N, C-alpha and C positions, 0 to 999 in steps of 0.2 A: 505581613510577609508579602513581598513582591514575587510573583511567579511568572516565569516565561515558559513557553511551550514550543515544541518542534514536532512536526509531522514527518514520519520516516518509515522506511522499509528496512534499512540496514542490511542489504541483501548482497554481500555481507558488509559488516561495519568496517570501515577503513580509516586511515589517518585524516582524510578529508572530512569525514563525519566527526571525528574527535575535534578537529579544528572548529567545525560548525558549533558543536556543543559548548566548547570553551568560549567562543566569541558570543554565543547567545547569552550567556550569563554576564560576560564582561561588558558588552555594549548596552545591555538593557539595565544593568545594575540589579539584576534579579538575585534574590536570596535562594531561589530553588528553581529547578528545571523539570518539567513534566514532558515526557515523550508519549505520543500516541502512535502506535506502530502496527503495521500489518501483521497478521498472525502467520499461520503455516502456508498460506497461499497468497500470491501477490498480484499487483494490478496489471501486469502484462499477460496474465492468464496462465501462470505456471505455478508449480510448487515453489515455495521459498527454497533458496539454495541450502539453507540450514534452518533448523527448527526455531520456532518462536521462543522456546525456552533458552536456547543458546544465544540467540540474538538479544533477548531481554537481559541476560547476564552480561553480555558485551556492552550493552547500552549503560547499565548501571556502573560497570567498571570504568566507563569512559566519560562519566560526568553527569549522567541522569540521576535524579533523586527518586522519581516515580515513573513507572512505565504502565500505560494503559493499552489495551488492545483495540485497534480499529476493527469494528465488526466485519465479519467475513463478507457480507453482502456489499459493503462499500469498498473493502480492500481489494476485491476482485472485479470491480466494475469500471465503467468509463471514467474519464478524467473529472467530469463534473460531479458525478456521484461520489467518487473518491474524495474530492476536495470538500464537498458540502458535508459528507458524513463525518470527516475529520474535524472540520471547523465547528460544526454544530455540536459534536461531542465535547470538544474543548469548552464551548460556551456553556454547556450543561454542567460542567464541573463546578461552576460558581466561584472558582478560586484563581483562574488564569487571568493575567493582566495583559500579556504581550504575546503576539504570534510572531515567531521567527522562522524565516525560511531562506534557503540559499538560492541564488540566481547567478547567471553568468554576468549580468550587469546589475547595477544597484540604483537605478534611477526610479525611486518609488513613485514620484509624482507622475512620471510618464506612464508607468504601469497602471496607476490608479485612474488616469484619464481613459485608458483603453478598457479597463474593467467596468467603468461607469457607462460605457456606450449602450444606448437603449436598443433592446432587441425588439424591433417592430416587424411588421409583416414583410417588408422588403428585406430586412436582415435575414429572416428565416428562409425566404425564397432563395436568396443568394447562398446561404449555408447549404441548403439541399442541393443546389446546382453544383457546388464544390464537392460535396460528398459523392455525387453521381460520377465524378471523374475518377473515383477510386482512391482518393487520398484518405488518410486517417481523420478521425473527428477533430483532434486538436489542430491538425494542419488546415483542415477546411475552416475551422473556427477562426484561426489566425488570418487566413486569406480574406475571410468575410469582414473581419475587423479592419484590415488594411484597405479594403474597398470602401469603407464608410468613414474614413478620417481624412483630414486635409493632407495635402502633399508633403508639407514639412513634417507632420506627425508620422506619415507613412514612411518617410525616409528614416526617421528616428526609431520607429518601432520595428521595422523589418529585421534588423539584426537580432532584436530580442526574441523574435518568434522562430529563430533557427534552433533554439534550445528547448528540449522537453522541460527542463527545470523552470524556465521563464514562463512557458505555457501553463505549467501546473501552478506557478505563483499567481498568474492571472486569475485562475479559477479559485484559488484561496481568497484573493481579494474580492471576487464577486460574491463568494459565500459570506465573507466577513461583512460586506455591505448589507447583507440581508438581516443581520443581527440587530436587535433593538439597541444593544450597547456594544458596538463593534470594538474589537481589540485594537490596541496600539500595535502597529506593524513595524518590524525591524527586518530589513533585507541585509543579507551578508553575501558579498560577492564570492563566488566559487573560486577556490584556489586549486592549482594543479591541472590535471587532465580534464578534458571535456567529458560530458555525460556518457557518450557512446565510444569514447576512445579506448581501443582494445590493446594499446601498446603499454607495456610496463616500463616506466621511466623511474629509475632509482632516485633521481633528483627532484621528483615532483610527487604530489599526491596522486596515486593511480585511481582510476574509476572502479566502481563495483563491477562493471563489464570486464575490465582487464583482470581483476582478481578472480572472477569466476572462470575466465578462460585459462588463466595460469593454474588454478587449482584443479582443473580438469585435464591438464597437460601432463607430459612426462617430466616436467621440471617445475613442480609447484612451490619449491622452497622460497623463491623470491616474493611470492604473494604474502607470505607470513610477515615479511619485513615491511609491508605496506599496511599492516594492522597495528593499532596502538600497542605499545609495549605491555600495557596492563592486561590485554586480552590474548596476547600471542600464545602463551602457554596453553590456555584452554582451547584455542582453535587448533593447535597442533595435536593436543590430546584427543580431540573428537574427530580429527581428519581420518576419513575412511573407516570410521566407526558409526557415525550418524550423518555424515555429509561427505561429499556433495550429493544433493538430490537434484535431478534434472527432469525436464519435461517428458522425455521418453520413458521415465519410470512409471508414468501413468498409463502406458499402452495397454497392458493386460486388463486393468480396471476399466478402461474406456471400452474395450471390446465387449466385456461382459455387460456393461451398462447399456450399450446400444443394441445388443441382441434382442430382437423382438419388440423394440420400443416403437410405439405408434407415433404418427404425425401429431395427433392431438396432445399427446404427452410431451413431445419435444417442444412444441410452441408454448407450453406452460412455463418454461424456464426463462429466466431473465436473459435478454440479449439474443434469444433465438427467434429470428424473423421467419416468416413463411418461406421465403426463398432459401434461407440457410437450412431450415428443417428438411425441405425437399432434397437439397444437395447431400445432406447427411444420410438420408434414407437411400438415395441413389448410389452412394459410394461406400456405405458401411461394409459391404462385402470385400472391399479393397483395403480395409484397414490392416496395416502392417505394424505401424507404430504411431504414436501421438503426433510427432512432427511431420511425418509424410502425409498423414491424414489431413492436417491443416492445409497443406499445399493442394490436396485433392479438393478441398471444400471452398477455398478462397476464390474470389472473382474480382473483377475490376470494381464492382459495387460492394463486395463483402471483403473487407481487408483481413489480413492475416491476424492482426491483434484482436479484431472483433470475433474471429473464429475461435481463437485460443480462449478468450474469456467465455464465450458461449459454451464451448466444450467443457470448460472447468465448472461452469454453473450446472451443466447436466450431471457431471460426476458428483458434485457436492450438494445437489438438490436445492440450489439457490433459485427460488421462484418469486421472491418479493424483495423489493428494496424500499424500505419505509422512508418517507420524507424526513422523519426525525428519528434519531437513534433512540432505542427503547431502554438502554442501560449502559453503564460504564463498567467494563470488566478490568480489574487490576491484575497485571501480570507479575509485577515485582516492585521492590522498593529497596532503598539503601540507607542504612544508618538511622540515627535519631531524627534527622531531618525528613527522611522518607516516611517514618512513622507519624511525624507531626503533620505532614502533607496528607497522608491517608486519613487521619482523624478529621482534618479540616474538610477534605473531600466528602467524607461521609456526612458531615454536618451541613454542608452548603450545596451539595449537588441537587439539580432539579429533577434528576431521574435516578432510578435505583443503582446502587454501587454493588458490584458483584465481587466478593472476595472468596466466597465458598460456592462452588457449583451446586453442591447438594442443597445448601440453604436457599440459594437463588431459585432453583427448580421448585422447591417446596413453596416458597413465598409467591412466585409467579402463578403457580397453580391455585393457591388459596385466594389470591387477590383477583383471579381470573384475568391476569395479564397474559393472554394467550399469544399475542404477537411476540412479546419478549421471550416467552417460553419456547415458541417454535424456533426463533432465531438462535437462542442459546443451545437448544438441542442440535441444531445444524452445525454450530461451532464444535460441539463435542464430537459429533460424527466425523466432521472434517479432520479433527485432531486424530481420531482413530485411524482414518485413512492415511494420514501422513505418517503415523507410527508404523503402519503396514508397509509403506514405501521404504522406510528405514530398515525394517526387519527383512523385507524381501531382498533388498540390495546388499545389506551388510550382515544379516543374521544377528543384529543387535536388538535386544529387548529394551525398550524404554518405558518409563512410567506413563500411565494414562493421565488425562487432565485432572481427574479426581485425586489421584495419588500424588501428583506433582505439587499441587497447591501453589501458593505464592512463592516467588523466588525472593528471598530476603538476604541481603548482603550487609555486613557490618561496615 
């Protein structure tokens, strides 16, 4: 069986994503499609707009056969950790043949040349200089690459690096190059609105940014028509019951977490530098809400996104990012093909496959796999915190991670 894979957040899933999943199977000739997806918290350092359970269901209804969770520590970290965590996880499945991702452009050879650029001492010196100007890590990385290629390549690559999707694709390729047996790669050119386009255009695939804005506005109806028909009813059913969840929903939790926290404790969390820890301590008495506190803490050298991720890591106790993923957690599957994929995964995976949290915790404890046990417990606590956000905002009681189990669709 030929298996293709897509790395995703689906925050939320829209028609452009449905197009990507359909084309992933069609262009690769794959028999099955595996998605590895961020859980309840996402890479820009915020809660997911809707729960991992609802997004898993949407993915399965839109063409996925099996959905895995990208572990929390990778899903909420920098672009390089996000990409390597996802690619290495897929490699550890032992059953994926092809890595598929969307880009604004689809010149794979050009992207591979950029991804293969050697990171020597000069490269890192230039990268640090760019970061010191206050730009994001991906932007600094792109500028550093452009400074290290020929003029014709610079002219060709510059448009690529204006898009977050292309930059993320570059890091997927770099992670893929680290594998002993790299995946075959298939690029699919993005259709419709650009990644950050906030305008809702009925004649094109709208972006997730536009959908989030619409669903938080006074006129959310048009957003539902930018979702695949197969998922629309479920999204309407859950609207204002379990979502939307926004960054400021974390405000009370953050205030409680930061109260009386020491400098030494702060710097133990992933992404919290010495300078950021001092700024957090200096400004925590000014904390009104999550978003305004980010503005209080950011500087020219500490970007907004870096602050968001660091604060999220503090809230969720993320203090380690392993070089290699310690397990594969299955979120859901669809039909007989999904069951066949799961059986093949359990047989071929290079790391433990988690289908039952209770059994996994027991096994990790008995085998003294303490790193896996720590990370899984953090996932479970993060899920509890997300359920609290839903309950606090909508007074809706949802099942915990143990009760929910796998999402299985026919």
